[in-house]
C-alpha positions as CSV (number, residue, x, y, z in Angstrom):
1,X,-18.1,7.7,43.4
2,X,-17.0,10.8,41.6
3,X,-18.6,11.5,38.2
4,X,-15.1,12.2,36.8
5,X,-14.3,8.6,35.9
6,X,-17.7,8.3,34.2
7,X,-17.2,11.5,32.3
8,X,-13.7,10.5,31.3
9,X,-14.9,7.1,30.1
10,X,-17.6,8.8,28.0
11,X,-15.0,11.0,26.4
12,X,-12.7,8.1,25.6
13,X,-15.7,6.2,24.1
14,X,-16.7,9.1,22.0
15,X,-13.2,9.6,20.7
16,X,-12.9,5.9,19.9
17,X,-16.3,6.1,18.1
18,X,-15.2,9.1,16.0
19,X,-11.9,7.4,15.1
20,X,-13.7,4.3,14.0
21,X,-16.3,6.3,12.0
22,X,-13.5,8.2,10.3
23,X,-11.7,5.1,9.3
24,X,-14.9,3.5,7.9
25,X,-15.6,6.6,5.9
26,X,-12.1,6.8,4.5
27,X,-11.6,6.8,0.7
28,X,-8.3,5.4,-0.6
29,X,-6.9,6.0,-4.0
30,X,-3.6,5.5,-5.8
31,X,-2.1,7.9,-8.3
32,X,-0.3,5.7,-10.8
33,X,1.8,6.4,-13.8
34,X,3.3,3.4,-15.7
35,X,6.7,4.1,-17.1
36,X,6.4,1.5,-19.9
37,X,2.8,2.1,-21.1
38,X,2.6,5.8,-20.2
39,X,-0.8,5.2,-18.7
40,X,-1.7,7.6,-15.9
41,X,-4.7,7.5,-13.5
42,X,-5.8,8.3,-10.0
43,X,-8.0,5.3,-9.0
44,X,-10.2,5.0,-6.0
45,X,-9.9,1.4,-4.8
46,X,-11.4,1.4,-1.3
47,X,-14.4,3.2,0.1
48,X,-15.7,3.0,3.7
49,X,-13.4,0.2,4.6
50,X,-14.4,-2.0,1.6
51,X,-12.6,-2.6,-1.6
52,X,-14.2,-1.1,-4.7
53,X,-14.5,-3.8,-7.4
54,X,-14.3,-1.3,-10.3
55,X,-11.3,0.4,-8.8
56,X,-9.5,-2.9,-8.3
57,X,-10.3,-3.8,-11.9
58,X,-8.7,-0.6,-13.2
59,X,-5.6,-1.1,-11.0
60,X,-5.3,-4.7,-12.3
61,X,-5.2,-3.3,-15.8
62,X,-2.7,-0.5,-15.3
63,X,-0.4,-2.9,-13.4
64,X,-0.7,-5.7,-16.0
65,X,2.2,-7.5,-17.6
66,X,2.8,-4.8,-20.2
67,X,4.9,-7.0,-22.5
68,X,2.1,-9.5,-22.9
69,X,-0.8,-7.2,-22.3
70,X,-1.9,-9.6,-19.6
71,X,-3.6,-8.5,-16.3
72,X,-4.1,-10.5,-13.1
73,X,-5.8,-9.9,-9.8
74,X,-3.4,-7.8,-7.7
75,X,-3.4,-8.5,-4.0
76,X,-5.4,-5.8,-2.3
77,X,-3.0,-5.9,0.6
78,X,-0.3,-4.7,-1.7
79,X,-2.4,-1.7,-2.6
80,X,-2.9,-0.9,1.1
81,X,0.8,-1.3,1.6
82,X,1.7,1.1,-1.2
83,X,-1.0,3.5,-0.1
84,X,0.4,3.7,3.4
85,X,3.9,4.2,2.1
86,X,2.7,7.0,0.0
87,X,0.8,8.6,2.9
88,X,3.8,8.4,5.2
89,X,6.1,9.8,2.6
90,X,4.1,13.0,2.3
91,X,4.1,12.7,-1.5
92,X,1.7,14.5,-3.8
93,X,3.1,13.3,-7.2
94,X,2.2,10.2,-9.1
95,X,3.7,6.8,-8.2
96,X,6.0,5.9,-11.0
97,X,5.5,2.2,-11.7
98,X,8.4,0.2,-13.0
99,X,6.8,-3.2,-12.7
100,X,3.5,-4.6,-11.3
101,X,2.3,-8.0,-12.5
102,X,4.8,-10.2,-14.3
103,X,3.4,-13.3,-16.1
104,X,5.2,-16.7,-15.8
105,X,6.2,-16.4,-19.5
106,X,7.7,-12.9,-19.0
107,X,9.5,-14.0,-15.8
108,X,11.0,-17.0,-17.6
109,X,12.2,-14.6,-20.4
110,X,13.8,-12.3,-17.9
111,X,15.4,-15.2,-16.0
112,X,17.0,-16.3,-19.3
113,X,18.7,-12.9,-19.5
114,X,19.6,-12.4,-15.9
115,X,20.5,-14.8,-13.1
116,X,19.2,-12.4,-10.5
117,X,15.5,-12.8,-11.4
118,X,13.6,-14.9,-8.8
119,X,12.1,-18.1,-10.1
120,X,9.0,-17.7,-7.9
121,X,8.8,-13.9,-8.0
122,X,6.1,-12.2,-6.0
123,X,5.4,-10.2,-9.2
124,X,4.0,-13.4,-10.7
125,X,1.5,-13.6,-7.8
126,X,0.3,-10.0,-8.1
127,X,1.8,-9.3,-4.7
128,X,4.7,-6.9,-5.7
129,X,5.3,-3.5,-7.2
130,X,8.5,-1.8,-8.2
131,X,8.2,2.0,-8.1
132,X,9.5,5.4,-7.0
133,X,7.9,8.7,-6.2
134,X,9.2,12.0,-7.5
135,X,10.3,14.2,-4.7
136,X,10.7,11.4,-2.2
137,X,14.3,10.3,-1.5
138,X,14.6,6.6,-2.4
139,X,16.2,5.7,0.9
140,X,13.4,7.4,2.8
141,X,10.9,5.3,0.8
142,X,12.9,2.2,1.6
143,X,13.0,3.0,5.3
144,X,9.2,3.5,5.3
145,X,8.9,0.1,3.8
146,X,11.1,-1.5,6.4
147,X,9.2,0.0,9.3
148,X,5.8,-1.1,8.0
149,X,6.7,-4.8,8.2
150,X,4.3,-5.5,5.3
151,X,6.6,-7.9,3.4
152,X,9.7,-7.7,1.2
153,X,11.6,-4.5,0.6
154,X,14.2,-4.2,-2.2
155,X,16.4,-1.2,-2.7
156,X,17.8,-0.3,-6.2
157,X,19.5,3.1,-6.0
158,X,21.9,2.4,-8.9
159,X,19.3,1.1,-11.4
160,X,18.6,2.9,-14.7
161,X,15.5,4.3,-13.0
162,X,16.3,4.0,-9.3
163,X,13.4,2.3,-7.5
164,X,12.2,0.3,-4.5
165,X,10.5,-3.1,-4.5
166,X,7.7,-3.8,-2.1
167,X,5.7,-7.0,-1.7
168,X,3.4,-8.8,0.7
169,X,5.4,-12.0,0.7
170,X,8.0,-12.9,3.3
171,X,9.1,-10.1,5.7
172,X,12.7,-9.5,4.5
173,X,15.0,-6.9,2.8
174,X,17.8,-6.8,0.3
175,X,20.5,-5.9,-0.1
176,X,22.0,-6.2,3.4
177,X,22.0,-3.3,5.8
178,X,24.8,-2.6,8.2
179,X,24.2,-2.7,11.9
180,X,24.8,1.1,12.3
181,X,22.4,1.9,9.5
182,X,19.7,-0.4,10.8
183,X,20.0,1.1,14.3
184,X,19.4,4.5,12.7
185,X,16.1,3.2,11.3
186,X,15.1,1.4,14.5
187,X,16.7,3.3,17.5
188,X,14.8,1.2,20.0
189,X,16.0,-2.0,18.4
190,X,12.5,-3.4,18.1
191,X,12.7,-4.9,14.7
192,X,12.7,-8.3,13.0
193,X,15.3,-7.0,10.5
194,X,18.7,-8.6,11.0
195,X,21.7,-6.5,10.0
196,X,24.4,-7.8,7.7
197,X,26.5,-9.0,10.6
198,X,23.8,-11.6,11.4
199,X,23.1,-10.5,15.0
200,X,19.6,-9.3,15.7
201,X,19.1,-6.0,17.4
202,X,18.2,-6.0,21.2
203,X,14.4,-5.6,20.6
204,X,14.1,-8.5,18.2
205,X,12.2,-10.8,20.6
206,X,9.7,-8.0,21.4
207,X,9.2,-7.3,17.7
208,X,8.6,-11.0,17.0
209,X,6.1,-11.3,19.8
210,X,4.3,-8.2,18.5
211,X,4.2,-9.7,15.0
212,X,2.8,-13.0,16.3
213,X,0.1,-11.1,18.2
214,X,-0.9,-9.1,15.2
215,X,-1.0,-12.2,13.0
216,X,-2.9,-14.2,15.6
217,X,-5.5,-11.4,15.9
218,X,-5.9,-11.2,12.2
219,X,-5.0,-7.5,12.2
220,X,-3.4,-5.8,9.1
221,X,0.2,-6.8,8.7
222,X,1.5,-3.3,8.6
223,X,3.5,-1.9,11.5
224,X,3.6,1.9,11.5
225,X,6.4,2.5,13.9
226,X,8.7,-0.1,15.2
227,X,9.1,-3.3,13.1
228,X,10.6,-4.5,9.9
229,X,11.6,-7.6,8.0
230,X,14.4,-10.1,7.8
231,X,17.3,-10.7,5.5
232,X,17.3,-14.4,6.3
233,X,16.9,-16.2,3.0
234,X,16.9,-19.9,3.9
235,X,13.5,-20.4,5.4
236,X,13.4,-21.7,9.0
237,X,11.5,-20.1,11.8
238,X,11.0,-16.7,10.1
239,X,9.7,-18.3,6.9
240,X,7.3,-20.4,8.8
241,X,5.8,-17.4,10.5
242,X,5.9,-14.9,7.6
243,X,4.6,-17.1,4.8
244,X,5.9,-18.0,1.3
245,X,7.6,-16.2,-1.4
246,X,11.1,-16.2,-2.7
247,X,13.3,-13.1,-2.5
248,X,13.3,-11.1,-5.7
249,X,17.1,-10.8,-5.5
250,X,17.4,-8.5,-8.5
251,X,14.4,-6.8,-10.2
252,X,16.6,-4.5,-12.2
253,X,16.4,-6.8,-15.3
254,X,12.9,-5.4,-15.8
255,X,13.8,-1.7,-15.9
256,X,16.3,-1.5,-18.8
257,X,13.7,0.0,-21.1
258,X,12.3,2.3,-18.5
259,X,15.2,4.7,-18.2
260,X,15.2,7.6,-18.4
261,X,11.6,7.9,-17.1
262,X,9.3,10.0,-19.3
263,X,7.7,13.1,-17.8
264,X,4.1,12.5,-16.9
265,X,3.0,16.0,-18.0
266,X,3.8,15.2,-21.6
267,X,1.7,12.1,-21.7
268,X,-1.8,11.8,-23.2
269,X,-3.4,9.2,-20.9
270,X,-6.5,8.6,-23.1
271,X,-4.5,7.8,-26.2
272,X,-2.1,5.6,-24.3
273,X,-5.0,3.6,-22.7
274,X,-6.7,3.2,-26.1
275,X,-3.5,1.8,-27.6
276,X,-2.4,-0.5,-24.9
277,X,-5.4,-1.7,-22.9
278,X,-7.3,-5.0,-23.6
279,X,-10.5,-4.5,-25.7
280,X,-13.3,-2.8,-23.8
281,X,-11.1,-1.5,-20.9
282,X,-9.9,2.0,-20.5
283,X,-7.9,3.6,-17.7
284,X,-9.6,6.8,-16.6
285,X,-9.3,9.1,-13.6
286,X,-12.3,8.8,-11.2
């Protein structure tokens, strides 16, 4: 037998080992600027494949319900989703946070003012973030969210501070997307997203099979190339597979006081943190 197959196998193994080593040595951080509190920080939340408790704590604080000064434990999967979206966008600026956690009391208040606020918002579970990134076209950010198949994607281009919503609840999107536009995002048709005409694209069954395989294997629920979500809002098969969480419908009720967005460079993070944070907690850059 030729030594070529053995040599090739050794090379493949070595490359795989190096890739695994690189992934385990990865450091993940989020650059966050909150439009309401003016807090600004770059926070490392994951090192060597493991979540950093102190980094998670800092993110929980900066993404707290700013109206009630009430934090929660944000879902780490959301942080990975936003991190991947940021990476794919090629951004370098701070993520401009419109809304992170939203307490039940705040959600009830917003619902009393707007019929569009979801009764069981993913924001209440620490599983959602509304944001935009300077220099990144909003539609590009939305399309990245669709392709990742990490959960819900909302698109608000006409809000006071235009933003996207991303969550790790049901895989879905809103508002509806035309068939032509959806084909532009998924040329091969392999997507769980259903256009506004209600007819799945040709690769729907393949996308569904791939989704089931990832879920069954326990791999991260982020598709980097060829999948998305569903606009179906009435439960059924997709809801059974993708897990709970109502559509947000309209998060714009939470951005009225955020427009126009302040410029980060004029903010004094230390002073803002001292004024707004719970006792004994300060947001600082690592």
